[in-house]
VOGU-3710 file (C-alpha; in Angstrom, 3 decimals, decimal comma):
1> mtwlaipglv> 24,530/25,214/-13,662  21,172/23,872/-13,883  21,655/21,095/-16,598  24,655/19,900/-14,364  22,738/20,000/-11,234  19,496/17,942/-12,568  21,761/14,834/-13,882  23,858/15,097/-10,345  20,479/14,624/-8,303  19,516/11,747/-10,352
11> llallglplf> 22,693/10,159/-9,858  22,776/10,687/-6,475  19,256/9,202/-6,076  20,368/6,207/-7,986  23,032/5,843/-5,365  20,865/5,757/-2,476  20,692/9,408/-1,519  17,491/9,719/0,484  14,396/10,901/-1,636  13,445/13,986/0,466
21> vvlaggslla> 17,098/15,184/-0,188  16,823/14,950/-3,843  13,167/16,430/-3,847  14,584/19,436/-1,599  17,301/20,019/-3,938  15,335/19,760/-7,039  12,554/22,210/-5,379  15,382/24,658/-4,379  16,877/24,664/-7,944  13,528/25,445/-9,497
31> aynggldpav> 12,924/27,885/-7,256  16,261/29,718/-7,821  15,634/29,649/-11,797  12,147/30,912/-11,189  13,435/33,902/-9,352  11,406/32,974/-6,270  12,051/32,822/-2,607  12,361/29,525/-1,255  10,686/30,623/1,651  7,504/29,418/-0,532
41> livelyrlan> 8,378/26,011/-0,274  8,377/25,989/3,850  4,640/27,674/3,400  3,512/24,040/2,199  4,406/22,533/5,615  1,755/25,243/7,171  -0,647/24,025/4,882  0,084/20,210/5,395  -0,200/20,908/8,887  -4,003/22,102/8,363
51> qpylaaiplf> -5,065/19,050/6,876  -7,818/17,350/8,997  -6,919/13,827/8,565  -3,147/14,512/9,142  -3,304/13,146/12,880  -4,791/9,825/11,169  -1,361/8,860/9,620  0,603/8,512/12,854  -1,916/7,146/14,962  -2,802/4,023/12,325
61> tlagvvlsag> 0,858/3,851/11,844  1,345/3,219/15,567  -1,457/0,738/15,561  0,217/-1,419/12,939  3,664/-0,981/14,470  1,860/-2,540/17,607  0,073/-5,164/15,515  3,491/-6,121/13,889  5,360/-6,342/17,134  2,468/-8,343/19,103
71> gaprrmvqlf> 0,935/-11,641/18,071  -1,524/-10,663/15,773  0,418/-11,842/12,619  0,298/-15,629/14,175  -3,215/-15,466/15,373  -4,299/-14,557/11,925  -2,462/-17,138/10,260  -4,236/-19,748/12,812  -7,867/-18,399/12,035  -7,370/-18,492/8,213
81> namvgwmpgg> -5,542/-21,814/8,189  -8,743/-23,311/10,154  -10,969/-21,732/7,677  -9,853/-22,489/4,281  -6,483/-24,443/5,008  -8,659/-27,719/4,344  -9,035/-26,706/0,740  -6,387/-27,588/-2,102  -4,145/-24,983/-2,014  -5,779/-23,504/1,204
91> maavalasca> -2,399/-22,655/2,708  -1,634/-20,357/-0,003  -4,975/-18,836/0,259  -4,089/-18,439/4,198  -0,957/-16,597/3,518  -2,749/-14,105/1,300  -5,575/-13,202/3,590  -2,914/-12,874/6,041  -0,839/-10,346/4,289  -3,688/-8,410/3,144
101> fftafsgasg> -4,972/-8,078/6,626  -1,834/-6,989/7,925  -0,949/-4,608/5,006  -4,215/-2,756/5,380  -3,233/-1,985/8,722  0,696/-1,469/8,797  0,490/0,532/5,718  3,907/-0,960/4,450  4,462/-3,881/2,288  8,191/-4,438/3,848
111> vtilalgglm> 6,615/-4,617/7,415  4,183/-7,536/6,115  7,228/-9,350/4,316  9,491/-9,271/7,101  6,764/-9,660/9,557  4,988/-12,725/7,932  7,742/-13,687/5,336  9,418/-15,472/8,147  6,453/-17,179/9,563  4,789/-18,300/6,408
121> fpmlvhagyq> 7,651/-19,188/4,331  8,835/-22,459/6,114  5,037/-23,458/6,827  4,249/-23,666/2,962  7,245/-24,818/1,912  6,748/-27,917/4,842  3,090/-28,143/3,691  4,555/-29,375/0,210  4,338/-26,002/-2,120  6,988/-25,461/-4,315
131> erftlglltt> 9,808/-22,883/-3,251  9,338/-20,987/-6,496  5,635/-20,663/-5,934  6,021/-19,817/-2,415  8,475/-16,853/-2,814  6,323/-15,494/-5,782  3,472/-15,573/-3,592  5,098/-14,043/-0,360  6,664/-11,349/-2,863  3,685/-10,228/-4,309
141> sgsigllfap> 1,373/-10,509/-1,270  3,080/-7,854/0,807  1,122/-5,106/-1,001  -2,371/-6,462/-1,809  -3,996/-5,071/1,058  -3,103/-1,370/0,471  -6,986/-0,766/-1,246  -8,284/-1,929/2,554  -9,323/0,207/5,025  -7,714/1,890/6,754
151> slaillygiv> -4,520/1,944/4,642  -2,035/4,860/4,832  -1,791/4,969/1,146  -5,535/5,641/0,981  -5,494/8,056/3,333  -2,483/9,854/1,886  -4,217/9,860/-1,696  -7,278/11,221/-0,192  -5,374/14,194/1,704  -3,315/14,816/-1,599
161> agvsidqmfl> -6,028/14,642/-4,122  -8,638/16,574/-1,714  -10,997/13,632/-2,036  -13,330/11,980/0,328  -11,209/9,452/2,466  -14,433/7,678/3,470  -15,407/7,359/-0,126  -11,884/6,039/-0,904  -12,021/3,356/1,413  -15,311/2,152/0,003
171> agllpgilll> -14,056/2,075/-3,197  -11,262/0,077/-2,665  -13,416/-2,562/-1,115  -14,437/-4,367/-4,041  -11,279/-4,130/-5,891  -9,437/-5,472/-3,389  -11,690/-8,788/-2,753  -11,634/-9,127/-6,416  -7,930/-9,357/-6,465  -7,972/-11,668/-3,420
181> vilalysfys> -10,406/-14,040/-5,123  -8,321/-14,221/-8,436  -5,118/-14,906/-6,434  -6,847/-17,398/-3,994  -8,208/-19,295/-7,285  -4,805/-19,525/-8,761  -3,330/-20,701/-5,654  -6,308/-23,498/-5,194  -5,374/-24,504/-8,831  -1,838/-24,971/-8,029
191> gyrtsvphhh> -2,343/-26,599/-5,015  -4,484/-29,147/-6,595  -2,049/-29,740/-9,627  0,774/-30,295/-7,279  -0,976/-32,268/-4,959  -0,539/-30,474/-2,106  -1,445/-32,309/0,999  -3,987/-30,285/2,913  -5,830/-31,013/6,633  -9,226/-32,182/7,162
201> fswqkltqal> -11,564/-29,515/8,377  -12,099/-29,032/12,105  -14,959/-27,223/13,943  -12,970/-27,517/17,275  -9,953/-25,962/15,623  -12,144/-23,132/13,906  -13,624/-22,563/17,250  -10,750/-22,109/18,927  -8,808/-19,919/16,595  -12,135/-17,877/16,569
211> rqsiwdlllp> -11,991/-17,509/20,433  -8,083/-16,573/19,908  -8,620/-13,847/17,318  -11,947/-12,562/18,089  -10,618/-9,200/19,160  -8,422/-9,022/16,086  -11,426/-9,407/14,051  -13,268/-6,864/15,791  -10,763/-3,830/15,150  -11,485/-3,756/11,207
221> vgvivgifgg> -15,340/-4,182/11,793  -15,070/-1,425/14,408  -13,549/1,056/11,848  -15,347/0,188/8,961  -18,882/0,396/10,702  -17,552/3,391/12,709  -16,703/5,581/9,901  -19,608/4,666/6,975  -22,032/4,512/9,839  -21,260/8,162/10,710
231> fitvteaaag> -20,371/7,580/14,406  -16,701/8,506/14,189  -14,567/10,421/11,942  -11,399/8,977/10,429  -9,013/10,888/12,842  -11,253/9,412/15,961  -11,139/6,036/14,086  -7,437/6,263/14,366  -7,050/7,359/17,719  -9,511/4,523/18,963
241> tavyvfileg> -7,595/1,697/16,803  -4,144/3,212/18,272  -5,542/2,682/21,850  -7,473/-0,501/20,941  -4,429/-2,517/19,874  -2,286/-1,416/23,029  -5,045/-2,880/25,272  -5,080/-5,886/22,668  -1,604/-6,942/22,707  -0,609/-5,320/26,342
251> lihhdlrlsk> -3,857/-6,554/28,325  -5,705/-9,195/26,576  -3,162/-11,311/25,004  0,010/-10,250/26,882  2,416/-10,399/23,761  3,722/-7,154/24,821  4,765/-5,490/27,858  4,330/-1,618/27,759  7,093/-0,996/30,045  9,497/-2,996/28,122
261> hlfellrdtv> 8,455/-2,142/24,702  6,797/1,121/24,564  9,833/3,051/23,597  10,939/0,790/20,533  7,261/1,149/19,404  7,149/4,995/19,488  10,634/5,179/17,825  9,848/2,991/14,826  6,344/4,769/14,562  8,033/8,181/14,762
271> vlvgailiil> 10,935/7,310/12,154  8,123/5,812/9,577  5,989/8,678/10,232  8,762/11,350/10,031  9,890/10,193/6,412  6,461/10,272/5,496  5,630/13,761/6,500  8,992/14,858/5,501  8,715/13,435/2,157  4,969/15,199/1,760
281> giamgltnll> 6,143/18,450/3,004  8,777/18,813/0,273  7,140/17,007/-2,445  3,921/19,662/-1,974  6,313/22,399/-2,242  7,918/21,094/-5,574  4,390/20,194/-6,639  3,393/23,732/-6,298  6,346/25,048/-8,503  5,247/22,646/-11,206
291> idaqvpmlll> 2,060/23,765/-11,124  3,402/27,570/-11,191  5,549/26,541/-14,253  2,293/25,147/-15,985  3,844/21,683/-16,076  -0,026/19,982/-15,991  -1,396/22,331/-18,721  1,669/21,414/-20,884  1,190/17,693/-20,263  -2,670/18,588/-21,188
301> dwmqenihsq> -1,860/20,024/-24,286  0,489/17,582/-25,436  -2,075/14,820/-24,735  -5,188/16,780/-26,046  -2,933/17,144/-29,410  -2,344/13,271/-29,406  -4,623/11,320/-27,521  -8,517/11,711/-28,233  -10,363/8,944/-26,060  -10,715/7,977/-22,570
311> lhflillnif> -9,489/4,726/-23,597  -6,181/5,740/-25,137  -5,505/7,846/-22,071  -6,379/5,182/-19,770  -3,674/2,892/-21,389  -0,949/5,533/-21,330  -1,899/6,575/-17,746  -1,575/2,689/-16,727  1,848/2,239/-18,720  3,026/5,571/-16,732
321> llivgcmmdi> 1,899/4,608/-13,414  3,536/0,919/-13,230  6,767/2,600/-14,458  6,496/5,203/-11,701  5,622/2,093/-9,045  8,505/0,165/-10,022  10,708/3,454/-9,609  9,222/5,408/-6,473  7,674/4,112/-3,057  4,111/4,481/-2,709
331> fsatvvivpl> 3,816/7,503/-0,284  6,676/9,544/-2,846  4,632/8,597/-5,969  1,461/9,723/-4,328  2,863/13,368/-3,349  4,603/13,781/-6,518  2,598/12,327/-9,321  -0,932/12,505/-8,123  -1,076/16,455/-8,300  0,039/16,303/-12,005
341> ilpiakqygv> -2,338/13,812/-13,267  -5,516/14,636/-11,319  -6,363/17,752/-13,605  -5,420/15,777/-16,831  -7,593/13,052/-15,730  -10,678/14,979/-14,991  -10,239/16,580/-18,457  -10,740/12,971/-19,711  -13,781/12,479/-17,532  -11,736/9,924/-15,165
351> dpihlgvlfl> -13,628/10,215/-11,590  -11,216/11,097/-9,057  -11,974/8,179/-6,765  -11,863/5,528/-9,657  -8,339/7,484/-10,458  -7,102/6,745/-6,659  -7,936/3,183/-6,864  -6,152/2,995/-10,475  -3,288/4,772/-9,046  -2,811/2,444/-5,946
361> anleigystp> -3,721/-0,815/-8,167  -0,566/0,168/-10,468  1,782/0,551/-7,433  0,845/-2,466/-6,098  2,011/-4,152/-9,187  5,121/-1,838/-9,208  6,274/-3,031/-5,831  6,917/-6,368/-7,360  8,365/-5,017/-10,738  12,214/-4,250/-11,207
371> pvginlfias> 14,510/-2,234/-11,244  13,603/-0,913/-7,902  10,364/-2,621/-6,804  10,425/-2,545/-3,174  9,060/-5,778/-2,478  11,845/-7,443/-4,520  14,548/-6,094/-2,391  12,698/-6,521/0,979  11,820/-10,088/0,137  15,634/-10,643/-1,113
381> qrfsrpvlsl> 16,884/-9,560/2,361  14,413/-11,791/3,999  14,495/-15,068/2,152  17,982/-14,573/0,976  17,349/-14,659/-2,641  18,602/-12,745/-5,762  16,036/-10,092/-7,048  15,917/-11,553/-10,220  14,825/-15,081/-8,905  12,088/-13,426/-7,041
391> fraalpflal> 10,917/-11,526/-9,842  10,748/-14,827/-12,208  9,207/-16,211/-9,370  6,335/-13,470/-8,972  5,749/-13,361/-12,955  2,610/-15,573/-12,586  1,268/-13,620/-9,765  1,946/-10,291/-11,798  0,524/-11,461/-14,643  -2,918/-12,137/-13,036
401> mlvwlimvty> -2,611/-8,840/-11,315  -2,407/-7,230/-14,629  -5,478/-8,836/-15,925  -7,399/-7,440/-12,637  -5,820/-4,152/-13,314  -7,442/-4,250/-16,566  -10,931/-5,182/-15,240  -10,584/-2,332/-12,687  -9,476/0,395/-15,019  -12,279/-0,364/-17,956
411> ipeislwwrd> -15,046/-1,455/-15,597  -15,394/1,498/-13,361  -18,453/0,308/-11,432  -15,747/-2,110/-9,524  -14,513/0,938/-7,889  -17,995/3,048/-7,775  -20,223/0,066/-6,579  -21,349/2,225/-3,713  -22,765/5,303/-5,906  -26,613/5,057/-6,899
//
C-alpha cells in the first residue's frame, strides 16, 4: 500500500494537487507506517502558534498587498528613472531597483512580475531595449529583493531555523546589494552596446520624483533603523508598517479608498497568508516525523563517509538547492528542506546565518529555472510568451547570478560582514 501511495502522491502533485494536500497525505502515511497517532501532526500547529515572530508574517503581507494595489510601483519607477535613467542602460537599472524594492515588501516574486511587468515592459521596449533582453530582465528581477528586509522569506527562514531575524536582515543586505550592482553593470553594458537612447539628467525631475516618493522611501528606512537600533521588535515593525502603508496610500496619495478596497485587500492577504500557514504547519509535522525516523542522521552519515571537506559539501549543497528551487516554491522549500540541512551544515562548520543567505540565494535562481520555476510561469502568463523562450532570455542573467552565488558561498564575510 505504501509503495503505491507514494508514487500516487507524486503524480497528483505533478498534476497540480495543492502542495499542502500532498504534504498532509505524506505525513499521514508516515505516521501510519510508524504506528503513531496522527494527532502528533496537529501538535505542531500549537508550537507554530507560539512562535514570537509569527504575527509579523500577515502584517508584512498586508503591507505588501496594499503597496501593490496603490501607486507605490509607479512612484518608485519615476524616482529611480530620475536618479539613473540618464545613464546608458539606466532604464534597465530602474527596473532592477524597483523590482527589488517591491519584492522586499510584497514577499512574492509573482506579485512583483504582475504588478511591475505590465508597467516596465512597454517602457523598456519603447526606450529601445531588445525584447529578449527585457523579458529576461523582468523575469529574473521578480525575486532579487528576497534578501532585503523585511522579506517574508527571511522571516520564515528565521522562524524555521530558530535564528535571529535581525541578524538575517543584516546578513542579506550586502549580498543583495552585490547582486543588484552586478546586474546593473550588465544592464549598463547592454544599454551602451545597443546604443539605447537615454534622457538627460534633470534636477527638477529628480526633485519632483523625490517629493512624490519621500514617504515611500521613509518606510524601509524606518523599519531598518527601528529594528537594528533596538527601538522596536520585528513584530512591532510589521504592525507599524501595515498602519503606515494604509495612511500612505489612503490618506496621503489617495490611491486607495478604504471604504471601497479594504475588503479586497484583506481577502488577498488572508488567501496568501493562509496558504503559507497551512503549508508551514503541515510541513513542520512532516519534518518532525522525518527527524524521528533519523533521516537527517542517515544523510549526515552518508555525507561524512563520502564528503570530507566543507568545500565539497557546499558544492553539493548548492546543486541540491538549485534543484529544490526549480521544483518548489520558496515557502514550502523553507519549511521542508531547512530542518533537514541545518544540522548537517552545522557539522561541516557552516554558520546558520550564512546558510540562510545561501538557501535564499539558490532559491532566487531556481525561481527562473525549469521545469517549474515560478517566475517563468508567471512571466509567461503576464507577457504571453512560451516558458522556454523566457528561459532562454533569462540565461545571461542566470549566469551572472550563478557567479554571484559562488562569491556568496565561498566568501562568507559577504554575509557575515556585520560581525566583529
